[in-house]
C-alpha positions in Angstrom: 165.1 -58.7 62.3 162.5 -59.7 64.8 159.4 -57.5 65.4 156.9 -57.4 68.2 153.2 -57.6 67.3 150.2 -57.1 69.6 147.4 -59.6 69.0 143.9 -58.9 70.0 142.8 -61.6 72.5 139.4 -61.9 70.9 141.0 -62.6 67.6 143.4 -65.2 69.0 140.4 -66.8 70.8 138.9 -67.6 67.3 142.0 -69.5 66.3 140.8 -72.7 67.9 139.1 -73.1 64.5 141.7 -74.3 62.0 140.1 -72.3 59.2 140.5 -69.0 61.2 144.1 -69.9 62.1 145.3 -71.3 58.7 146.6 -68.0 57.4 148.6 -67.3 60.6 150.1 -70.7 61.0 153.9 -70.3 60.8 153.6 -66.5 60.7 154.7 -66.0 64.3 157.9 -67.1 66.0 161.6 -66.2 65.8 161.9 -67.9 62.3 159.1 -65.8 61.0 160.4 -62.5 62.3 157.3 -61.9 64.4 156.9 -62.4 68.1 153.8 -62.0 70.1 153.6 -59.2 72.7 152.3 -60.3 76.0 150.3 -57.1 76.4 149.1 -56.8 79.0 150.8 -59.3 81.2 147.5 -61.2 81.6 147.1 -61.5 77.9 147.0 -65.3 77.9 144.2 -65.2 80.5 142.3 -62.7 78.3 142.5 -65.0 75.3 141.1 -67.9 77.3 138.3 -65.7 78.8 137.4 -64.5 75.3 137.5 -68.1 74.0 135.0 -69.3 76.7 132.8 -66.1 76.3 132.7 -66.5 72.5 132.2 -70.3 72.5 130.0 -71.3 75.3 129.8 -75.1 75.4 133.0 -75.4 73.3 134.3 -78.9 73.0 137.2 -80.1 75.1 139.2 -80.6 71.8 138.7 -76.9 70.9 139.9 -75.8 74.4 143.0 -78.0 74.2 143.7 -76.7 70.7 143.7 -73.1 71.9 145.7 -73.9 74.9 148.3 -75.7 72.8 148.4 -72.7 70.4 148.9 -70.4 73.3 151.8 -72.5 74.6 153.5 -72.0 71.2 152.7 -68.3 70.9 153.8 -67.6 74.5 157.1 -69.5 74.2 159.1 -66.5 72.9 156.6 -63.8 74.0 157.7 -60.3 74.8 156.1 -59.3 78.1 154.9 -55.7 78.8 153.3 -54.3 81.8 149.8 -53.2 81.6 149.3 -49.5 80.9 146.3 -47.3 80.8 144.0 -49.2 83.1 141.4 -46.5 82.8 140.7 -47.4 79.1 137.8 -49.9 78.7 139.0 -52.1 75.8 142.1 -54.1 75.0 142.3 -52.4 71.6 142.2 -48.8 73.0 144.9 -49.8 75.5 147.1 -51.3 72.8 146.6 -48.2 70.6 147.7 -45.9 73.5 150.6 -48.3 74.3 151.7 -48.1 70.7 151.9 -44.3 71.1 154.3 -44.7 74.0 156.3 -47.7 72.9 155.4 -48.8 69.4 154.7 -52.3 68.3 155.5 -53.3 64.7 151.8 -53.6 64.3 148.5 -54.5 66.1 146.5 -57.3 64.7 142.7 -57.2 65.3 139.3 -58.1 63.8 138.5 -54.4 63.6 140.0 -50.9 63.3 137.2 -48.6 64.5 139.4 -45.5 64.7 141.1 -46.2 61.4 144.6 -46.3 62.8 147.3 -46.9 60.2 149.3 -49.3 62.5 146.3 -51.7 63.0 146.1 -54.5 60.6 142.8 -56.3 60.3 142.2 -59.9 59.5 140.0 -58.8 56.6 142.9 -56.8 55.0 145.1 -59.9 55.3 142.4 -62.3 54.1 141.4 -60.3 51.1 144.9 -59.1 50.2 144.1 -55.4 50.6 147.1 -54.7 52.8 149.3 -53.9 49.9 148.7 -50.2 50.2 151.2 -48.0 52.0 148.8 -47.4 54.8 149.7 -50.4 56.8 151.8 -52.9 54.9 154.8 -51.7 56.9 152.9 -52.8 60.0 152.7 -56.4 58.8 155.6 -57.1 56.5 158.9 -58.1 58.1 162.4 -58.1 56.6 164.4 -61.1 57.8 167.6 -60.0 55.9 169.6 -62.3 53.7 169.3 -66.0 54.3 172.2 -68.1 55.5 172.5 -69.7 52.0 173.0 -66.2 50.5 176.0 -65.7 52.8 177.5 -69.0 51.9 177.2 -68.3 48.2 178.5 -64.7 48.5 181.4 -65.7 50.7 182.6 -68.6 48.6 185.0 -66.5 46.5 186.6 -65.1 49.6 187.1 -68.5 51.0 188.7 -69.7 47.8 191.1 -66.7 48.0 192.1 -67.5 51.5 193.2 -71.0 50.5 195.8 -69.5 48.2 197.3 -67.2 50.8 
């Protein structure tokens, strides 16, 4: 199965640093079972704005790195319209959107209202996500692998040869 995840733009803006992104490399995309939600529609612009706000005077290499990462993340992005314009922060909007049309999970640096569906980078980095509270909002089940099908269907293929 493929699940939709909302990613905090301020978090993604920090991924220009390879150390910050290392854990997440390969964790998003169709093969990983996790796709990025384009929530709101100007999500990419929000990431770039956060990048330049957080890293004034950032090198051109860092800017190119984050742009390249965004190209990859946005390739198979699920786009959602912006809801709840009256709320001040992206995280509050995402929480409310989750109440209307749930994401698999919301990934952020913080969880100020202690929502069970928000997974923080600290929980992932320190392995404290194993509790029932929110492991279901990070883990994905991709089903049996193709090789499992080949092995399990081999006996039936052999039987058909005899018919």
